[in-house]
N, C-alpha and C positions, 0 to 999 in steps of 0.2 A: 503492499499498500506508501504509497506514495500520491504527498500532498505536491503546487509547488505554491508557496509564496511567495510575492517579488523576484523572482528570482533563480531561485533555491528549493531542492529537494528533502523535502524533512521525512526519512521511515519509520516508520511505528514500531516500535523495538518489543509488541504487547504478546508472552504467547498465549497460544487455543489451548485451553486444559481440558476441553469440551472430550474429540477426542482422547485422552486419558482417563479422567472420569467416569468415560461411557464402557472402558477396555476394564476398568477397578471394577464399577458394577457389574458387570457380565461375571469373572472372576469371583465375586464375592457369590456373585448367585449358584454355580456353582461347583464351590467349597463346601456353600451349604443343602447345596443338595445331596453329597453323595460325603457326605462327611458320617450321617448316618446310615447308609449305604452301608459304609465299610464295619462298623462297628455293631453293626444289625444281626450279624450268620451266628453270634455264639449268650446265650445264656448260660449262667450258671446258676444258682446257691452256694458256694466252696461254703465245705465244714467246715466249725474253726477248731483251732485244740487249745490247748491250756500254756504251751510253750513254745511253738514252733522259731525257724530261726531263723531272723533278718537279716539278710543276704539281700544285694544287691539281683538283677540279675546278669548273668554275663553273654560277650557275644558265643554266637555260634551253638544256644542250647537250644536243642529241639522240646518244643513241648504237644504235649498229648490233652485234648479239652471235651472232657464227656459233657454235653448238657441233658439238660431233664429227659429232652427226647430222646435221650441215649446217645444220638448222633456223633461224630467221632469230629475233631478240629484239630486242623495240624502248625503250627503255626510254626514256621525254621527262622535263617536267613536266609535273602536273596542272595542274589548276587547282585547286587548296589554294598553289601556286608549291614541293612537294615534286617528289623524282622519282615518278616506278610506280611503278620496278624493273621488270626486268628483265618484258617480256609478251609470248606467242608473239604469232608473225607470220605468217600462212600466202604463199607465195611470189605469191598473186594477188593476196591486199593491198597487199602492204610499194610495189609502184607509187604505185596511188589517197594509200596514206597517208602516204608522202613525200613526194607533189606538193602535197598540202596542207598540211603541215608546214612549205615550202620559200615555196611562195605567198607564206606572211602576210610573210617575213623581209624586212627587208631592208637588213639592218646586215651579219651574217655567215654569210657559208651553210657553212655547217665541218658534219661528218658522222665524229663518233666513231668510229672500227670494231673491235672487241674478237671476234679470232677465233678460233677451237681453230688448235692449233697439228699436232694430229695430220690435217684435214680437207683434203680434194680446193683447191688452188687456181684451177680452173676454178670452185665456188663461189663463192669470197671473188671471184676479176676480175666472176659475174652481177652479186652485192651495187652490187660500184663502178659497174656497167654502169644498173646499174638510179633509182641514186644519181643521175651524172650525169643523165640525163634530166627523174628528177623537181628539179633544179635546184642540185646540193648542187655546192661550188663548186672547198672543198677538205677533204678527206678522211684524217682524221689516226690513227693508226694506238695501239694503247693498246697497254704489253709489260710486263712485268714486269725490274727489275734482273736481267741478271747477275752473281750474286756469284763473284768473284773465289777460283781454290782457295788452301784458307790454307795454304800451309808446316806440314812437319811442325817443323820446327825450332824454329817458331817462341809463342811461349806468347804 
C-alpha cells in the first residue's frame, strides 16, 4: 500500500495478523476434538494398595492395560521415543505383539500390568499366561496409593 503525498511515497508497515489468528483457531479446534479421542479408549478403575512403591516411569517400559470390559490395551514406546498411549489390541494379536517386543530385549523383560479392579481375575490370569509365553520374566502391578481415612478431630 503506497500513498503519494506531495511527491513522496509512504509505505504502511502494519502486519496483517488475521491469517495467523485464523490458523490458530483452526489448530485449537482440531486439538479440542482430537485430544478426547486419543484418551477415550482405555477406562479402568485401578485397585488401591496400602504401601505401593512410588516410582517414575522410565523410557522403554511396556504397559499392558485391561479395561472394565476386559479389553487389552498396549502402551509402548514408539519410534519417536515417546509412549504411544494405550492402544487397543485384540486377543488374537496380543501374543504375537508381545513376543515381537520381548524377543528384541536383552536386559529387562518386565511388563507393567494396569487392570481395572472390577474385572474377573480369570482375565488377568489369561493376560499373565500370554505374557509369560511371550518371554516376560517379571510382571509389575500398577496401583494407586490408598489414602488413610482422616480423623474428624484432626485439622
